[in-house]
C-alpha positions in Angstrom: -20.3 -13.1 -0.1 -23.4 -14.2 2.0 -24.4 -10.3 2.3 -24.4 -9.7 -1.4 -26.4 -12.8 -1.9 -28.8 -11.9 0.6 -29.2 -8.3 -0.6 -27.9 -7.8 -4.2 -28.8 -4.2 -4.1 -26.3 -3.3 -1.2 -23.6 -1.2 -2.8 -21.4 -0.9 0.1 -21.3 -4.7 0.5 -19.7 -5.0 -2.9 -17.0 -2.3 -2.6 -15.9 -3.9 0.9 -15.8 -7.5 -0.6 -13.6 -6.1 -3.4 -11.2 -4.5 -1.1 -11.0 -7.8 1.1 -10.1 -9.7 -2.1 -7.4 -6.9 -3.0 -6.1 -7.6 0.8 -6.1 -11.4 -0.1 -3.7 -10.8 -2.9 -1.5 -8.2 -1.4 -1.1 -9.5 2.3 -2.1 -13.2 1.6 -5.2 -12.8 4.0 -7.7 -15.7 3.9 -6.0 -16.9 0.7 -6.3 -20.6 1.6 -10.2 -19.9 1.7 -10.5 -19.0 -1.9 -10.2 -21.1 -4.9 -10.1 -18.4 -7.5 -7.8 -15.5 -8.4 -9.0 -12.8 -5.9 -7.8 -9.9 -8.2 -10.1 -11.0 -11.0 -13.0 -11.0 -8.8 -12.2 -7.7 -7.0 -12.8 -5.3 -10.3 -16.0 -6.9 -11.0 -17.3 -6.4 -7.5 -16.1 -2.7 -7.6 -18.0 -2.1 -10.9 -21.2 -3.5 -9.4 -20.7 -1.1 -6.5 -20.4 1.7 -8.7 -23.3 0.7 -10.9 -25.6 0.5 -7.8 -24.2 3.9 -6.1 -22.4 6.0 -8.7 -22.3 9.0 -6.3 -20.6 7.0 -3.5 -16.9 7.1 -3.4 -16.2 3.8 -1.9 -16.9 1.8 -5.1 -14.0 4.1 -6.8 -11.7 3.2 -4.1 -12.2 -0.3 -4.5 -11.9 -0.1 -8.3 -8.8 2.0 -7.9 -7.1 -0.5 -5.6 -8.0 -3.5 -7.9 -6.7 -1.7 -10.9 -3.5 -0.8 -9.0 -2.7 -4.5 -8.3 -3.5 -5.4 -11.8 -0.7 -2.9 -12.6 -3.0 -0.6 -14.5 -1.2 2.4 -12.8 -2.7 5.2 -14.7 -6.3 3.6 -14.7 -6.1 3.3 -10.9 -4.9 6.9 -10.4 -7.8 8.1 -12.8 -10.6 6.1 -11.0 -9.1 7.5 -7.7 -9.4 11.1 -8.9 -12.8 10.5 -10.1 -13.9 9.2 -6.7 -12.4 12.4 -5.1 -14.4 14.5 -7.6 -17.5 12.9 -6.1 -16.3 13.0 -2.4 -13.3 15.3 -1.9 -13.5 14.3 1.8 -12.9 10.6 1.4 -9.5 10.4 3.4 -9.0 6.6 2.5 -9.1 7.8 -1.3 -6.8 10.8 -0.6 -4.3 8.9 1.4 -4.3 5.8 -1.2 -4.0 7.9 -4.1 -1.2 10.0 -2.1 0.8 6.6 -1.6 0.2 5.3 -5.1 1.7 8.5 -6.4 4.6 8.3 -3.8 5.7 4.8 -4.8 5.8 6.2 -8.4 8.2 8.9 -7.1 5.7 11.7 -8.1 6.4 13.5 -4.7 4.8 16.8 -5.7 1.5 15.2 -6.3 1.6 12.5 -3.5 2.8 14.6 -0.4 0.0 17.3 -0.3 -2.5 14.3 -0.6 -0.8 12.6 2.3 -0.7 15.7 4.5 -4.4 16.4 3.6 -5.4 12.9 4.4 -3.7 12.7 7.8 -4.8 16.5 8.5 -8.4 15.5 8.0 -8.1 12.1 9.8 -5.3 11.6 12.2 -6.3 8.1 12.9 -6.1 7.2 9.2 -4.4 3.8 8.5 -0.7 3.8 9.6 0.2 1.9 6.3 0.2 5.5 4.4 2.9 6.8 6.5 5.2 4.7 4.0 4.7 7.4 1.4 6.2 10.1 3.8 9.0 7.6 4.6 9.9 6.9 1.2 10.0 10.7 0.2 12.4 11.3 3.2 14.4 7.9 2.6 14.8 8.8 -1.1 15.9 12.6 -0.4 18.6 11.3 2.3 16.7 12.7 5.5 17.3 9.5 7.4 16.4 10.9 10.7 13.0 12.2 9.6 12.7 8.7 7.7 13.0 6.8 10.9 10.4 8.9 12.5 8.0 8.1 9.8 9.1 4.4 9.5 8.0 4.0 13.4 4.5 5.2 12.4 4.1 2.7 9.6 1.8 -0.2 10.4 1.2 -3.0 7.9 0.5 -6.7 8.0 3.2 -7.2 5.7 6.9 -7.0 6.2 7.2 -3.4 4.9 6.9 -1.7 8.2 9.9 -3.6 9.4 11.7 -3.0 6.2 11.2 0.6 6.9 12.9 0.6 10.1 15.7 -1.6 9.1 17.0 0.6 6.3 16.5 3.8 8.1 18.5 2.5 11.3 21.1 1.0 8.7 21.7 4.3 7.1 21.9 6.0 10.3 24.6 3.5 11.4 22.4 2.0 14.0 23.2 -1.6 13.3 21.9 -3.3 16.5 18.6 -1.8 15.8 18.9 -2.5 12.0 19.5 -6.3 12.7 16.5 -6.5 15.1 14.4 -5.2 12.5 15.7 -7.6 9.8 15.0 -10.5 12.7 11.4 -9.2 12.4 11.2 -9.3 8.8 12.5 -12.9 8.7 9.9 -13.9 11.3 7.1 -12.9 9.0 8.8 -14.2 5.8 12.1 -16.3 6.1 12.8 -15.8 2.2 11.8 -12.1 2.1 15.3 -11.1 0.8 15.0 -13.6 -2.0 12.0 -11.7 -3.4 12.0 -8.2 -2.1 12.4 -6.8 -5.6 9.5 -8.8 -6.7 7.5 -7.7 -3.6 7.9 -3.9 -4.3 7.3 -4.4 -8.1 4.0 -6.0 -7.2 3.2 -2.8 -5.4 4.4 -0.8 -8.4 7.4 0.8 -6.8 9.6 2.6 -9.6 12.9 0.8 -10.0 15.0 3.7 -8.3 12.9 3.0 -5.1 13.2 -0.7 -5.4 17.0 -0.7 -5.8 17.3 1.8 -2.9 15.3 -0.4 -0.6 17.2 -3.4 -1.7 20.5 -1.9 -1.0 19.4 -0.6 2.2 18.4 -4.0 3.3 21.9 -5.3 2.3 23.4 -2.7 4.5 21.1 -3.7 7.4 22.4 -7.3 7.0 19.8 -9.0 4.9 21.1 -10.4 1.6 18.7 -9.8 -1.3 18.4 -11.6 -4.7 18.8 -10.2 -8.0 
C-alpha cells in the first residue's frame, strides 16, 4: 500500500498487492490487519495494473485469481488465457489456469498446462501439484496420488487432506490418522466445513464429495 502511494505508476506493485489480498481471503494471511473485504479490493488493483502495463502478464494473473475467488469461474479462465496470449512463458499463469481447470474436472485441458508449467519451471509453487493429485485420486490411481500428495505444499490444510485421503484409500490407516491430526492442528473444526472450504475454491461437487468421503475413511467426521 505504501509502494503504490509513493509511486502510483508502479504497475507490478498493484498486481502484487492484489495477489496478497487474494491470499488474505483464501489463507487468512494478515486478515486481522485489514478492515475491508480483501476480495473487493483485489480486482480494482489488478485492473489498475493492467491499465498501467497492458502488455505485462502479471496483472492478468492477479485479475484471474481475484475473479476466481469471486466465483466468476469463466471470467477468471478467460482473463488467464488472455494473459497467456501476452506471455505464454508465464509459469504462474500456466499453473494457476491448470489448477483451476483441474478442480473443475476439465482434465484434458488442465493436465497439459500443469505438465508444461513444471516442465518450464521445476521450482514452481508446490501448491499446484494438487491438480495432478486430484486427477490421479479421481481416476483411482491412489499410489500415484500419494506420490503427488507428498509434493503438495500449501499454508492451508489441503496438503494434509491430500495425504490423509490417499493413505486411507491405500489402507495405510496409521499414516492417514497422522495426516488427520495435522489437519486438526491447523483447523480443529475442518471436518465441519470441508465442503464449504472446497466450494470456496470452486471444486466441482463430485470432487468435493470424493474428498469428504476420503476424509471420513481416514477417520475425520465431516459435516453435511
